[in-house]
C-alpha positions as CSV (number, residue, x, y, z in Angstrom):
1,M,15.5,15.2,0.9
2,Q,18.1,13.9,-1.6
3,T,19.2,15.6,-5.0
4,S,21.8,14.4,-7.9
5,E,25.3,15.5,-7.9
6,S,24.4,18.8,-9.5
7,I,21.2,20.8,-9.4
8,D,21.8,24.2,-11.0
9,Q,19.5,23.4,-14.2
10,V,16.8,21.8,-12.2
11,M,16.6,24.4,-9.5
12,S,16.4,27.1,-12.2
13,A,13.6,25.3,-13.9
14,L,12.0,24.5,-10.4
15,L,12.1,28.5,-9.5
16,N,10.5,29.2,-12.9
17,A,7.6,26.7,-12.5
18,V,6.8,27.6,-8.6
19,A,6.7,31.3,-9.9
20,A,4.1,30.2,-12.4
21,M,2.1,28.4,-9.9
22,G,-0.8,30.0,-7.8
23,A,-2.7,28.6,-4.9
24,V,-4.5,25.1,-5.4
25,P,-8.2,25.6,-5.5
26,E,-10.1,23.4,-3.1
27,T,-13.3,22.3,-5.2
28,K,-14.2,19.4,-3.0
29,R,-16.2,19.4,0.2
30,N,-15.5,17.4,3.3
31,T,-18.5,15.6,4.5
32,F,-17.3,15.7,8.3
33,T,-16.1,19.2,8.7
34,S,-18.3,20.6,6.0
35,Q,-15.1,22.4,4.8
36,A,-13.7,22.4,1.1
37,Y,-10.3,20.6,0.3
38,A,-8.3,19.9,-2.7
39,D,-8.1,16.6,-4.4
40,L,-5.1,15.3,-6.5
41,D,-6.9,16.9,-9.8
42,D,-6.6,20.1,-8.4
43,Y,-3.3,19.9,-7.5
44,M,-2.3,18.6,-10.9
45,G,-4.3,21.3,-12.6
46,I,-1.9,23.9,-10.8
47,V,1.4,21.9,-11.0
48,G,0.9,20.1,-14.6
49,P,1.1,23.4,-16.7
50,A,4.3,24.5,-14.9
51,L,6.0,21.2,-15.3
52,E,5.3,21.0,-19.1
53,A,6.7,24.5,-19.7
54,N,9.9,24.0,-17.8
55,D,10.9,20.3,-19.0
56,L,10.1,18.7,-15.6
57,L,8.2,15.8,-14.3
58,V,7.3,14.4,-11.1
59,V,7.7,10.5,-10.6
60,S,6.2,8.9,-7.5
61,S,7.1,5.3,-6.3
62,T,5.7,3.2,-3.1
63,E,8.6,2.4,-1.0
64,R,6.9,0.7,1.7
65,V,3.3,-0.7,2.6
66,Q,2.1,-1.4,6.1
67,V,-1.3,-3.1,6.6
68,L,-2.5,-2.2,10.1
69,E,-5.1,-3.9,12.2
70,P,-8.5,-3.8,11.0
71,R,-11.1,-1.3,13.1
72,E,-14.7,-1.1,13.6
73,T,-16.7,2.1,12.5
74,K,-20.3,2.7,13.0
75,R,-21.1,3.9,9.1
76,E,-18.7,1.6,7.1
77,G,-18.2,-1.4,9.6
78,V,-14.7,-2.9,9.6
79,V,-11.9,-1.1,7.7
80,V,-8.4,-1.9,7.1
81,P,-5.8,1.1,7.5
82,A,-2.7,0.9,5.5
83,L,0.3,3.1,6.0
84,V,2.2,4.0,2.9
85,E,5.7,5.4,2.4
86,M,6.4,6.9,-0.8
87,R,9.5,9.0,-2.6
88,H,8.8,11.7,-5.0
89,R,11.4,12.7,-7.4
90,L,11.4,16.1,-9.6
91,L,13.3,15.2,-12.9
92,H,14.6,17.8,-15.2
93,A,15.5,17.3,-19.1
94,S,18.8,17.7,-18.0
95,G,19.0,14.4,-15.8
96,Q,19.3,16.5,-12.7
97,W,16.8,15.6,-9.9
98,I,15.3,16.5,-6.5
99,E,13.5,13.8,-4.2
100,V,11.4,14.1,-1.1
101,G,9.5,11.5,0.7
102,S,6.2,11.1,2.4
103,A,4.3,8.8,4.8
104,S,0.4,8.5,4.6
105,L,-2.2,6.6,6.2
106,G,-5.4,5.6,4.3
107,Q,-8.5,3.2,5.2
108,D,-11.0,1.7,3.4
109,T,-13.5,-1.3,3.6
110,T,-12.0,-3.0,0.8
111,D,-8.2,-3.1,-0.8
112,K,-8.3,0.7,-1.8
113,A,-6.9,1.5,1.5
114,V,-3.5,1.6,-0.1
115,L,-4.6,3.8,-3.3
116,I,-6.0,6.4,-0.6
117,A,-2.9,6.5,1.2
118,Q,-0.9,6.8,-2.2
119,T,-3.0,9.8,-3.1
120,Y,-2.6,11.5,0.3
121,G,1.3,10.9,-0.6
122,R,1.3,12.0,-4.0
123,K,-0.4,15.5,-2.9
124,A,2.1,15.7,0.1
125,G,5.2,15.2,-2.4
126,L,3.8,18.2,-4.5
127,A,3.2,20.3,-1.7
128,Q,6.6,20.0,-0.5
129,L,8.4,20.1,-3.9
130,F,6.5,23.2,-5.0
131,N,5.7,24.8,-1.7
132,L,1.9,24.8,-2.5
133,V,-0.9,26.0,-0.6
134,T,-4.5,25.7,-1.0
135,K,-7.4,28.4,-1.4
136,A,-11.0,27.8,-0.6
137,P,-13.8,29.0,-2.9
138,G,-14.4,32.8,-2.4
139,Q,-11.2,33.1,-0.5
140,G,-9.0,36.0,-1.5
141,Q,-5.4,36.0,-3.0
142,A,-3.4,33.0,-1.9
143,Q,-0.2,32.5,-3.5
144,N,3.1,30.8,-3.0
145,Q,5.0,33.9,-2.9
146,R,4.7,36.1,0.2
147,P,2.4,39.0,-0.6
148,A,3.9,42.6,-0.8
149,D,4.0,44.7,2.6
150,N,1.1,47.5,2.1
151,G,1.0,48.6,5.7
152,P,1.1,47.5,9.3
153,R,-0.1,44.0,10.0
154,T,-1.5,42.7,13.3
155,T,1.0,40.9,15.4
156,A,0.5,37.2,16.8
157,T,0.1,38.6,19.9
158,E,-2.5,41.1,19.2
159,R,-4.5,38.1,17.1
160,R,-4.2,35.8,20.1
161,G,-5.9,38.7,22.5
162,G,-2.7,39.7,24.0
163,Q,-1.3,36.0,24.8
164,Q,2.4,35.9,23.7
165,A,2.5,33.4,20.7
166,P,5.1,30.4,21.0
167,S,8.5,31.4,19.8
168,G,9.4,30.5,16.3
169,T,5.4,30.3,15.2
170,S,4.9,31.0,12.0
171,G,2.1,31.2,9.4
172,A,2.8,27.6,8.1
173,T,2.8,26.0,11.6
174,R,-0.2,27.8,13.0
175,A,-2.3,25.8,10.5
176,T,-1.4,22.4,12.0
177,Q,-1.1,23.9,15.6
178,A,-4.1,22.3,17.3
179,G,-3.0,18.7,16.1
180,Q,0.7,19.2,17.1
181,E,-0.1,20.6,20.5
182,A,-2.3,18.1,21.3
183,R,0.1,15.2,20.6
184,T,2.9,16.7,22.7
185,T,0.7,17.0,25.8
186,T,-1.3,14.0,25.7
187,A,0.2,12.4,28.7
188,A,-1.2,15.3,30.9
189,A,-4.5,16.1,28.8
190,D,-7.8,14.2,28.3
191,P,-7.2,10.8,26.8
192,R,-9.9,11.4,24.4
193,I,-7.4,13.9,22.7
194,A,-5.1,11.2,21.9
195,Q,-8.4,9.4,20.6
196,V,-9.3,12.2,18.2
197,L,-5.8,12.4,16.8
198,E,-5.9,8.8,16.2
199,L,-9.1,8.5,14.4
200,A,-8.4,11.5,12.4
201,K,-5.0,10.2,11.1
202,A,-6.7,6.9,10.3
203,K,-9.7,8.6,8.4
204,Y,-7.7,11.6,6.7
205,G,-3.9,10.4,6.4
206,A,-1.5,13.2,5.6
207,E,-4.6,15.9,5.8
208,A,-5.5,14.9,9.4
209,N,-4.0,18.1,11.2
210,R,-5.7,20.3,8.7
211,Q,-9.2,18.5,9.2
212,I,-8.8,18.9,12.9
213,T,-8.2,22.5,12.4
214,E,-11.1,23.0,10.5
215,A,-13.4,20.8,12.6
216,L,-12.4,23.0,15.4
217,K,-13.7,25.9,13.7
218,V,-17.1,24.1,12.9
219,L,-17.4,22.8,16.7
220,G,-16.8,26.3,18.0
221,E,-19.7,27.7,16.0
222,A,-22.1,24.9,17.0
223,M,-21.2,25.3,20.5
224,G,-22.4,28.9,20.9
225,G,-19.6,30.6,18.7
226,Q,-16.7,29.7,20.9
227,K,-13.1,29.8,19.4
228,F,-11.0,26.6,19.9
229,A,-7.2,27.1,19.6
230,S,-6.4,23.5,19.9
231,L,-7.8,20.1,21.2
232,K,-6.7,21.0,24.7
233,A,-9.4,23.9,24.8
234,V,-12.2,21.7,23.8
235,P,-14.6,20.6,26.6
236,G,-15.4,17.0,27.2
237,E,-18.8,17.2,25.3
238,G,-17.0,18.6,22.4
239,L,-14.3,15.8,22.3
240,D,-17.2,13.3,22.5
241,R,-18.9,14.9,19.5
242,L,-15.5,14.8,17.5
243,I,-15.0,11.1,18.3
244,A,-18.6,10.3,17.4
245,E,-18.1,12.2,14.0
246,L,-14.8,10.4,13.4
247,K,-16.3,7.2,14.2
248,A,-19.1,7.6,11.9
């Protein structure tokens, strides 16, 4: 992250803006996982009014584009992946600013791969700047602010059936635990795990980890109501099914 020399005014405006933002609604549905997700319009619907009310503006720029080797898919034929690095600057009317970066992967059969990656990058930039979370249709309150403590809550150990949660695990990191754990253990795990991660990254870019987590839920239900905490827990048959869906 980079900032202007002084940030007192932009920080004050940022705090006011974040306080006015709720969760981003997930109004679209992913055809692979059948799970809802939020597109760029959903993000701007939450962010836009708060920016205008606090004299703020977000400007995104593409810093680097890398077109990768084409790959074959069953459904779309040959697709071309593109890796895009971007910078996202939050500007205040005072001239002060805060800037974050993103790197996103998109793929398409035409020249839209870069545009797809840029869209993922813009969503990632907004999420970083404003600490945004998303909310599926029908889901309860999911605000950026921490909810009030209305009583005892289950511990990580209780939720995991008595298994001790890894040190430092938080609500934010649990959402991407499946993808992160598999990436760090591919040397000792089924090589199909690495293939799932690679295919998901090429197909969903910045959303890959989240889509994998949702896919594990769907797969578990399809395989007799099982619960897979990570890709390491998925049997070979399940990994094959994930690979086939990602290649489709």
